C-alpha positions in Angstrom: 7.1 -21.4 59.7 7.7 -19.4 56.5 5.2 -17.0 54.9 4.8 -14.5 52.2 3.5 -11.0 53.1 0.9 -9.3 50.9 2.6 -6.0 50.3 0.7 -2.9 49.2 3.6 -0.4 49.8 1.6 1.2 52.7 1.9 1.5 56.4 -0.3 -1.5 57.4 1.6 -4.0 55.3 4.9 -2.6 56.6 3.7 -2.7 60.2 2.5 -6.3 59.7 6.1 -7.2 58.7 7.5 -5.4 61.8 5.1 -7.3 64.1 5.8 -10.7 62.6 9.5 -10.1 62.9 9.1 -9.0 66.5 7.1 -12.1 67.4 9.6 -14.4 65.8 7.1 -17.2 65.1 6.9 -16.6 61.4 9.8 -16.0 58.9 8.6 -13.7 56.1 10.6 -14.8 53.1 9.1 -12.5 50.4 6.6 -9.8 49.5 3.7 -10.4 47.1 2.5 -7.2 45.3 -0.2 -6.7 42.7 0.7 -4.2 40.0 -1.3 -2.8 37.1 -0.1 -3.3 33.5 0.5 -0.1 31.6 0.9 2.0 34.7 3.8 0.1 36.3 2.4 1.0 39.7 1.0 -0.9 42.7 -2.7 -1.4 42.1 -5.0 0.9 44.2 -2.1 2.7 46.0 -0.6 3.9 42.7 3.0 3.6 44.1 5.7 3.4 41.4 7.3 0.1 40.7 10.8 1.5 41.4 9.6 2.7 44.8 8.2 -0.7 45.5 11.6 -2.3 44.8 13.3 0.3 46.9 11.0 -0.6 49.7 11.7 -4.3 49.2 15.5 -3.7 49.3 15.0 -1.8 52.6 13.2 -4.8 54.1 15.8 -7.2 52.7 13.1 -9.2 51.0 12.4 -10.2 47.4 9.2 -9.2 45.6 6.9 -11.6 43.8 4.9 -9.5 41.3 1.3 -10.3 40.3 0.3 -8.3 37.3 -3.3 -7.4 36.4 -4.7 -5.5 33.4 -6.3 -2.1 33.8 -9.9 -2.3 35.0 -9.3 -5.9 35.9 -12.3 -7.9 37.3 -12.2 -10.2 40.2 -11.5 -13.2 38.1 -8.4 -11.6 36.6 -7.1 -10.7 40.0 -7.6 -14.2 41.3 -5.8 -15.7 38.3 -2.9 -13.4 38.7 -2.8 -14.1 42.5 -2.9 -17.8 41.9 0.1 -17.5 39.4 2.1 -15.5 41.9 1.6 -18.0 44.6 2.7 -20.8 42.3 5.8 -18.8 41.5 6.5 -18.4 45.2 6.1 -22.1 45.8 8.6 -22.8 43.1 11.1 -20.6 44.9 10.2 -21.8 48.4 9.0 -25.4 48.1 6.4 -26.2 50.8 5.4 -22.5 51.3 1.7 -22.3 52.1 1.1 -19.2 54.4 0.5 -15.6 53.4 0.1 -12.7 55.9 -2.1 -9.7 55.4 -2.1 -6.3 57.1 -5.9 -6.2 57.5 -7.1 -4.5 60.6 -10.8 -5.1 61.3 -13.1 -5.6 58.3 -14.6 -9.1 58.7 -15.9 -9.4 55.2 -12.5 -8.7 53.7 -11.0 -11.3 56.0 -13.6 -13.9 55.2 -13.0 -13.3 51.4 -9.3 -13.8 51.8 -9.8 -16.9 54.0 -12.1 -18.4 51.4 -9.8 -17.7 48.5 -6.7 -19.0 50.3 -8.6 -22.2 51.3 -9.6 -22.7 47.6 -5.9 -22.4 46.6 -4.5 -24.5 49.5 -3.0 -21.6 51.4 -3.4 -20.4 54.9 -3.8 -16.7 55.6 -2.4 -14.9 58.6 -3.7 -11.7 60.1 -1.2 -10.4 62.7 -2.9 -6.9 63.1 -6.5 -8.0 63.0 -8.7 -6.6 65.7 -6.3 -3.7 66.4 -7.6 -0.4 67.9 -6.8 1.7 64.9 -6.4 5.0 66.8 -4.0 3.4 69.2 -2.2 1.6 66.3 -1.8 4.8 64.3 -0.2 6.5 67.3 2.1 3.5 67.9 3.3 3.4 64.3 4.2 7.1 64.5 5.9 6.8 67.9 8.0 3.9 66.7 9.4 5.8 63.7 7.1 4.7 60.8 7.0 7.4 58.1 4.3 7.3 55.5 2.5 9.8 53.2 -1.0 9.6 51.9 -0.7 8.6 48.2 -4.4 8.0 47.4 -7.6 9.5 48.9 -11.1 8.4 48.1 -12.8 11.8 47.7 -16.2 10.3 48.4 -15.0 9.8 52.0 -12.2 12.4 52.5 -11.4 15.7 50.9 -8.8 15.5 48.1 -6.6 18.1 50.0 -5.5 15.3 52.3 -3.7 13.5 49.5 0.0 14.0 49.8 -0.1 14.8 53.5 2.2 13.0 55.9 0.7 10.4 58.2 1.5 12.1 61.5 -0.1 13.4 64.6 -1.3 16.6 62.8 -3.1 14.4 60.2 -4.8 12.3 62.9 -5.9 15.5 64.6 -7.4 16.9 61.4 -9.2 13.8 60.2 -13.0 14.0 60.3 -14.5 11.8 63.1 -16.1 9.5 60.4 -12.7 8.6 58.9 -10.8 5.7 60.4 -7.4 6.8 61.7 -5.7 4.1 59.6 -8.0 4.5 56.6 -9.1 0.9 57.0 -12.4 1.5 55.1 -10.5 2.7 52.1 -10.6 6.4 53.0 -6.9 6.7 52.1 -3.9 4.7 51.3 -0.2 5.4 52.1 3.3 5.0 50.8 5.7 4.0 53.5 9.3 5.4 53.4 10.8 4.6 56.8 10.3 2.6 59.9 11.6 -0.3 62.1 11.0 -2.8 59.2 13.5 -0.9 57.0 17.2 -1.2 57.2 17.4 2.5 56.2 14.8 5.1 55.2 13.9 5.9 51.6 14.4 9.4 50.2 11.2 10.2 48.3 10.1 13.4 46.6 6.5 14.4 46.2 5.1 14.9 42.7 1.8 16.0 41.3 -1.7 15.1 42.6 -4.3 14.0 40.0 -7.9 12.9 40.2 -8.7 9.6 38.5 -12.1 8.0 37.7 -13.7 11.2 39.1 -13.0 9.9 42.6 -9.5 9.0 43.6 -6.9 11.7 44.3 -3.5 10.2 43.7 -0.3 12.0 44.8 2.9 10.7 43.1 6.0 9.9 45.2 9.2 9.1 43.5 12.8 8.4 44.3 14.5 11.8 44.6 17.2 10.9 42.0 14.6 10.2 39.3 12.4 12.6 37.3 8.7 12.9 38.0 6.7 11.8 35.0 
């Protein structure tokens, strides 16, 4: 069975790819990523488009891009998602499955299931129900490297943005914060792991506060300038 993978550029999507490949029951043929017009970055995570494509090359998979306008509403997102799925089916006729890296939120899963059913697609959730503390430690033990690229400052102090997702971070996180940031406390940019043929070399740029809430830390390929 072939499937797309919803790719955010972060650790959970990357780990979902690793697990699907380990199990061998599903062949992931491509990554689907939502990007924001004008920023040229992955929506929510704020990861640069060139870093996205470096990640994709490291996985050996092509990217299907779904573009949304800035401050897009839900309808705009759905329309873009629908168009990206149609593009994927043109490339891989008969494709009708898409995998997500969701971990435990039932409302998010139910929303994805309803949307996919409406569009004639079947969602897969290879990590759903995971113990996130155990999962975080497993990721780190198995060589995943990621850094916090976005922090919701209503849930976690802005000083965590830019930190490496490692044992020290897990030790320092407040008890109310999920170890994998599943409630949106933080998002990550993955640069190495068993799902990559070789690690990415990324440099850390500035951290900025957007919308009075989200602390974004820029990560860029070390051979490019930070802008």
